[in-house]
C-alpha positions as CSV (number, residue, x, y, z in Angstrom):
1,M,20.9,8.1,-34.9
2,T,22.6,7.8,-31.5
3,R,22.0,11.4,-30.6
4,Q,18.3,11.1,-31.5
5,W,18.0,8.0,-29.4
6,M,19.6,9.7,-26.4
7,A,17.3,12.7,-26.8
8,V,14.2,10.4,-26.8
9,M,15.5,8.5,-23.8
10,A,16.2,11.8,-21.9
11,G,12.7,13.0,-22.7
12,L,11.1,9.9,-21.5
13,C,13.2,10.0,-18.2
14,F,12.2,13.6,-17.7
15,A,8.5,12.9,-18.4
16,G,8.6,9.9,-16.0
17,S,10.2,11.9,-13.2
18,A,7.7,14.7,-13.7
19,Y,4.8,12.3,-13.4
20,A,6.3,10.6,-10.3
21,G,6.6,14.0,-8.7
22,D,2.9,14.7,-9.3
23,W,1.9,11.3,-7.8
24,K,3.6,12.0,-4.4
25,E,3.8,8.4,-3.5
26,N,6.2,9.4,-0.7
27,H,3.9,12.0,0.8
28,P,4.2,11.4,4.6
29,R,0.5,10.4,5.1
30,R,0.6,8.0,2.1
31,A,4.0,6.6,3.2
32,E,2.6,6.0,6.7
33,V,-0.5,4.2,5.4
34,N,1.4,2.1,2.9
35,G,4.1,1.3,5.5
36,R,1.4,-0.2,7.7
37,L,0.0,-2.2,4.8
38,N,3.4,-3.6,4.0
39,N,3.9,-4.5,7.7
40,Q,0.6,-6.3,7.7
41,N,1.5,-8.1,4.5
42,R,4.7,-9.4,6.2
43,R,2.7,-10.4,9.4
44,I,0.3,-12.4,7.2
45,K,3.1,-14.2,5.3
46,D,4.9,-14.9,8.6
47,G,1.6,-16.4,9.9
48,V,1.4,-18.8,7.0
49,E,5.1,-19.7,7.2
50,D,4.9,-20.6,10.9
51,G,1.5,-22.4,10.5
52,K,-0.6,-20.0,12.5
53,L,-2.6,-19.0,9.5
54,S,-4.1,-21.2,6.8
55,K,-3.7,-20.2,3.1
56,G,-7.4,-19.4,3.0
57,Q,-7.1,-17.1,6.0
58,A,-4.1,-15.4,4.4
59,Q,-6.0,-14.9,1.1
60,Q,-8.9,-13.3,2.9
61,L,-6.6,-11.0,4.9
62,H,-4.5,-10.1,1.8
63,S,-7.8,-9.3,0.0
64,E,-8.8,-6.9,2.7
65,D,-5.4,-5.2,2.6
66,R,-5.6,-4.9,-1.2
67,A,-8.9,-3.2,-0.9
68,I,-7.5,-0.7,1.5
69,R,-4.5,-0.1,-0.8
70,Q,-6.8,0.5,-3.8
71,Q,-8.9,2.8,-1.7
72,E,-5.8,4.8,-0.7
73,R,-4.7,5.0,-4.4
74,G,-8.2,6.2,-5.4
75,M,-8.1,8.9,-2.7
76,A,-4.7,10.0,-3.7
77,A,-5.8,10.3,-7.3
78,E,-8.6,12.6,-6.3
79,H,-6.2,15.0,-4.5
80,G,-3.2,15.3,-6.8
81,G,-1.2,12.5,-5.3
82,H,-1.8,13.0,-1.6
83,I,-4.4,12.0,1.0
84,T,-6.1,14.2,3.5
85,K,-5.7,13.8,7.3
86,G,-9.3,12.6,7.4
87,E,-8.7,10.0,4.7
88,Q,-5.5,8.9,6.5
89,R,-7.6,8.5,9.7
90,Q,-10.2,6.4,7.9
91,L,-7.6,4.2,6.3
92,N,-5.8,3.7,9.6
93,Q,-9.1,2.6,11.2
94,E,-9.6,0.1,8.5
95,E,-6.0,-1.1,8.9
96,N,-6.6,-1.4,12.7
97,Q,-9.5,-3.8,12.0
98,V,-7.4,-6.0,9.7
99,S,-4.5,-5.9,12.2
100,R,-6.9,-7.1,14.9
101,Q,-8.1,-9.9,12.6
102,I,-4.5,-10.9,11.9
103,H,-3.8,-11.1,15.6
104,E,-7.0,-13.0,16.5
105,E,-6.5,-15.5,13.7
106,K,-2.8,-16.1,14.6
107,H,-3.6,-16.2,18.4
108,P,-7.1,-17.6,18.9
109,G,-8.5,-17.3,22.4
110,Q,-6.1,-14.6,23.6
């Protein structure tokens, strides 16, 4: 029974690693886009903690970032786990808009 269980577990681990390799979450273009999203998430949380953003503002900004992340995942799914340079450019432009919103809401009038 133990050998069978080990064989099943090894098979699952192998299947999981093969799937992860196909998804290419660490593809450089995806990593760059997702790194920016993670940074913006941190900036939003910091804004709430230091009182510069209300919870409502933070929810709206997080919602916009989630939409970008979903868009990135959909694009990657269409291309075997990676995104094209054009898609990266589009996502970065969208992230730039949210980044400006974060700054403007944290520092009104600047």
